[in-house]
Residue, then its C-alpha position, 0 to 999 in steps of 0.5 A: m751357929r751362934n747369934g753373934p752380931w755379925a752386923n755389929a762387927l762389920a759396923t765396927a770395922t766400917a767405923a774403924v776403916i771406912g768411916l774415917l774417909s768418904v766415898g771417892s776419898a782421893g784426898a784422904q788424910a792418913p794418920a802417921p803410918t804404923n803398918v809400914e813395910p815389914r822389918v826383915t832379918v836374913v840369916g843362914r847364908k853360909g855354905a851352898a844354899s838352895d833356891w828355897v828360903r824359910a820365912e816367918s812372921p807373926h801368923f805365917v811360916v813360908y817356904s819359897d823359891a820365889g825370891e826374898d823380896d817377894v816373900t817379904q812383900l807377901l808376908g807384909n801384905l798377908e799380915k795386914l789382911d789377917n788383921l783386917l779379917r779379924i776386925y771384920t769377923a770379930s763377932l763370928r770368931q770364938a774366944a781368942q785362943p793360941e793358934a798355930k801359924l799357917t804354913l804356906y808354900f810359895h812356888n815359883s812355878a805352878s808345876e810344883l803343885r803337882e808334887i803335892e797332888a798329882s790330880q792337880p786341875a788344869d790352870a791351878v794356881g793355889l791349893y789348901s790342904s787340911c787333914a789330921r796332919g795339919v793345914q798347909g797352903f800352896a800358892v804360885h808367884l805369878e808376878r812381882i809384888h811391889s809396894l803401893a802409894d796411897e794414890q795407887l790403891d784404887r787405880s793400879p792394876l790388881n796384882e795377880t799374885l796377891s789376888y789369888v793368895f788373898e782369895a784363898y786365905a780369906r776363905h781359909f780364914l773363915y774355916r779356921h776362925t769361925d763356924v761358918r760353913a754355909p752358904a757356899s755363896f757367902i764363903d766364896g763371895f767373901a773370898q772374892y771380896f777380900s781378894s781385891v783389898r790392897f794396902s799402902d803404908g797408911q791406907m787401903v782400898v776395899g770393894r774393887v772389882p776382882k779382875g777375873v770376876g769383872a771380866y766374866l760379868k762383862f762377858l755375860d753383859e755382852g749377851r752370852y748365855y748364863s749358866l746359873d741364875y741367882d737361885d742356883v748360886l744361893q743354893g750352891r747348885l752347880a752340877g749339870a750346868r752348861n758353860y762355854a768353859g766347861a766346869a771351870g767356867v761354871r765355877l767362875e760364874f758362881e764366884a762372880k755372882a757370889w761376889v756381887l751378892t756379898h758386895y751387895m750385902l756389905s754395901s750399907e749399914e742396913n744390908r750389913q744388919r740384914l747379913n747378920r740375920y741371914l747368916v743366923a737363919i742359915g745356921r739354923g737350917a733355913d733354905p738359902t734362897e728363902a732366907f735371902e728373900r725374907v731377910f733382904n725383902l726381895k722375891k726370888a724372881d727379882i734377885g737377878n735383876v736387882m743384882w744386875r743393876y747393882a753390879l752396873t751402878g752400885v758397886t763402889a770401892l773405898r780408899v780408907a785409912s788402915p787399922a793401926l798395925e805394927a810393922a810385921h817382923v819377918s825373919i828369912r833363913s836360906l835353906p841348905l842345898a840338901a834341904g831344898e831337895f826335901v821341902l816339897a816331899n815333906a809337904a806332900l807327906k803332910a797333905c795326907p796322900s793316898r797310899p800309892a802316893g805315900e809309898s812313892l814318896l817313901r821310895r823317893l825320900a829313901g833315895l834322897a836320904a842316901r844322897f844327903p844323909d845328914d840333912d835334918l829336914g831330910r831325916l825328918a821327912l824320911s822318918r815321917a814316910q816310914i811311920d806312915w807308909g813303911n816300917p815305923q821301927d826304921a824311924v825310931p833310931r834316927l829320931e832318938a839320935m836327933l833328940q839326943t842332939d836337940d831335946a826340944s825338937f817338936e818334929a822329932r818328938s812328935l814323930l817318935g811318939r807316932a812311931y811308937l803308937r804305930l808299933a803298938e798297933r801292930s804288937e801284943g802283950d808286954a811289947r804293946g804296953a811298953q810301946l804305948l807308954a813310950a808313945q804317951r811319953h813322947l806325945q805328951r812332951a810334943r804337946a807341951l812344945n806345941p799345944q795347937s798341933a792337930e796331929v799330936a792331939v789326935a795321936a795322943f788321944r788315940a794312945e790314951m784310948a789304947a792304953a787306958g780304954g778311955p780318954g783322960k783329962a789331959a787327952v781331952e784338954g789336948v783335943i779341945t785346945a787343938w780344935q779351938g785353934t785349928r777349926e778347919v781340920d774336920a778330923l779333929g772336929r769329929t773327935a772334939a764333938l764326941v769328946y764334948a758329948f762324952t764329958g757332958d758339954a752338950d752345947r759345944a757338942h751340938q755347936t761343933l756337929n752343926s758346923l761339921a754338918r754344914n760343910p759342903g766340902d766333906a759330904a761323908g763327914a757332914e752326913w756323919a755329923r747329922h747322924w750323931r746330932s740326931r743321936l745326941e738329940a734322942g739320947v745316947s749313952r757314954g758307952d756308945i760315944l766311947a765306942e765311936l771314939r775308939r773306931n772313929a776313922v780319920p776322913e780323907s784330906f780336904k783339898e781346895w784348889t784356886i784356879y787361874k780365872e784369866r785362863v778360864m776366861q780365855i777358854a770361854e771367849r774362844n768357845a763363845g767365838l767358835e759357837r758364834a762362827d758355827a752358828f753363822i756358817k750354819e745359817q749361811a748354809r741354810q740360806n744357800d740351800s734355800a736359795a738354791r731350791s728357789g733359784a735365787p742367787a746364793g748368799t743374799g740372805n740377811r746376816 
């Protein structure tokens, strides 16, 4: 990790947004608002429409069946959050690069998440999926989203829909735009901290206690046993901990205490300077607890008490002027009835499913395509399923016909390139050579249409490696460009690290490997990165790097769930009550038994 002045960025952000108003700024004067409600364009109302719409803003593409008004509110708030996060992480982010818009599916029901991942945990309300096919977010519409006036920002109940979407996006933002992968306590604390940010036209509030976090901290303060001490939280040591609500309760306690730590680290200029030094130390491999002790001048035995007192008396929410931001333009298009049938199946395919799930999707899409043969989304989805899980040749005529109609279709062009690449991998001789040439031609066109696509970058690189035996300049540039704009795709990061090393850019190779090595969400990938970091430090030949590039396996997709904290709290409170009742009953039985043996009246013991 670079020694970027995180503290300076936070200080700059604070001067921009917090320094304008004082603590307890109920009477703050806002400038003329420049971040007013998003401007909306609605199209596509002809014919039978599904419940699904496609909405687009400067940084997001949203597919939703939750209603146009809430989609518009969601996108307006997300654009404001994105702008705020860019201010807060200015020194951590790499040099500005063109970036792909994040695709988000905004569901009307949590049950729709199961269509993306059958192993959906109980009470899941969100999912982020990252793999070689790209990155997608999935969120649930829990309650209506309404605009807030300035005076409502620090008083109105926190909207649950925004809280969970903001939490997941803040975590994803660190993955995409920075090399921060550890400690997990900071990443999750950062996500919880920004989950409670709220915006009006001209102001915002930062530092409010998230609902689930506050409920759990109160639960602990009422005398319940805790599952994790702060050393466990700093170390990310959750396995084996006992909790009233099981593993989900352990996770909630981790998030609550991570929020306290992060709020504390962002609470003053002095602490923000220390946070900078702390993250630098972690980036250099320091032990998280030892680094925290040293940087914040606290002994490990005292951290728990300091954080407990801070949570009770030191937590402050600030209502401040928002950074200037032009109103986001949101375009909304209603999807045809047929397209609505394909939305989630297409998303599931892009989430890199398992083979059984992929083959099941292929069968399902074949049936849907027979019902709706002329729907473009359906044709693309079926083609993708055939390329990944069936016979790629079946997709070729359909995709070539689509390109005859729309030569600039990125999806059709990239899929056709991948189809020819898959065919080449199964062929030999002249047929293989012709298919590789076709794959390269279509993938080069696709890359020109969307240079940030991780899927196209990986496929184009593989095609050139297969055709020429080594990466050429265009393939190398394609991988690096995609990696710089999509840093959360570890499959692409592995290729980029090797490409940096192959081309002699040792600094960037080590920086990329360091980031991958610190990723707790991909243990196998982290081990691979540590292995290759050691090999590079010892010295490795270009031939060995090339051999690894040829065999470089694509890791499984990374999936991160967001769990409904309020339900976890209900389980914890119920089980705590049952535990107290059980203890009371056992104590009564013991007293009655003791009384019977002594001849005293039953039930007279102390309660």
